N, C-alpha and C positions, 0 to 999 in steps of 0.2 A: 199474287202469283200462284200458278198451279204447282203441282208436285214436281214438275220438270223445270221450274224457274221461269216459265213464260208469263208475261204480264196478263192480268185479268181485269175485269171491271170492278172488282172488289177493292174498295178504298182502304179496308183494314188489313189487306193481305200484304205480306212481305216474304222474303226468302226464308225457308226453313233451314235450321242448322244441319250440318252433316251428321249422319248416323254412324253407328259403330257396327262393323261387320268383321267376322273372322271367316277364313276359308281354309279348310283342310283338303288338300288335293292328293289323291292316290292315283298312280297311273303306271303304264308300261310303255317302253319305247324300244325301237330298233335303231342301231347306230351303225353307219358305214364309215370306216376311216379310209382315207386315200393315201397314196404314196407321198412321202415327204416332198416338200417343194425344193427342188434342186438338191444341193448338198446341205441344206439347213436342217434344223431340228423342228421345223414347223410342219405339223400334220393337219391337213384339213379334214373335216368330217361333216356328215349330214345325218340328222336324227329325226325320226318321225314317231309320234306316239299318240296315245289317247289316255285320258284320265277322267276321273269323276271328282268334281269339286263339291264338297259338302259345306253349305253356307250356314253360318250361325249369325243371326241378326238380332238386334235389340230394338224394341219399340222406343220411339222418341216422343216425349211430350214436354210441354212447357208453354211459354207465351212469347209472342213476337215483340218487336220494339214498339209496336202500336197497341199492345195489350191483347191482341187476338190470341185465343187459346188453340192449341193443336195437340193431337194425339195420333201419331203416325205409326201404323202397324205394317210390317213388311213380311211377306211370305216369299222367301227366296228359293227354297227347295234345294234341289241338287242340279248341278250343271254337268253336262258332258263336254269334255274339252279336248278335241283333236289339236295337235300342234306339230310344228316343223321347226327345226333348229339347224342353222348353218354356222359352223364355227371353225376355229383353229385351236390346236393345242401346241404350245411352244415349250419344249423341254429345255430348261435352263440349267439343269444338272442331271446326273444319272438317275436321281430319284424324284425330283420335283418338276412340275410343269405348271404353266399358266394357261388358262382357258379364256378365250374371248369369243362370244357368239351373238348372233342376232336370232330372234325367235318371233314366231307369230302363233298366237293361240286363238282358236275360234270357240267361243263359249256358247253352247247351245243351252239357252236359259229361258225361263219363264217366271219372272218376278212379278208379284202383285203387291202394289203399295196403296194404302188407303189411309186417309185422314179421317178418323172416327168422329171427329167433331164436325167438320164441314161436309163430310161425305164424298170428298174428291177422291177419285180413284185413277190410278195409272198402271200401266203394264210395261215391263222392260223385257224385250225379247232378246234374241241372240245378238252377240256383238263380238268384234275383233279386239284383241289386245296385242300390241307390238312392244318389243323391248329388246334390251341387250342384257347379257349376263357376263360377269367377270368372275372367274374362280381360280383358286390355287389348289393343286392336288399333289399327292404323294403316291408314287408307285411302290408297292410292297413286293 
């Protein structure tokens, strides 16, 4: 298999194990809250922002189930991440609220991945990440 898990003609090849990565993201956002829905304590909001993701990656080396050796180096660099969030805050007391939101992040990335043993190289470009967030907050 190549670095993206696609089959190859190499009979000694097999899937590589997952690598370990850390990401620290710093960013800024603007948030617009709207009028509460009816007489409820539910407040919708829209947020948009941009951040920079600093990626920490570890090289991965070892052997496959068939005994083939690999040594994968990753250069992930820094990602620029614009995002948009649509959510609601529900005040369930005078001080506490629950937050539920859907988000979309676009990662402007340029990762380079290389197996130093076989010479196989791959590049990972920009990608979307979608998700939900759930939070609890306290107003001071």
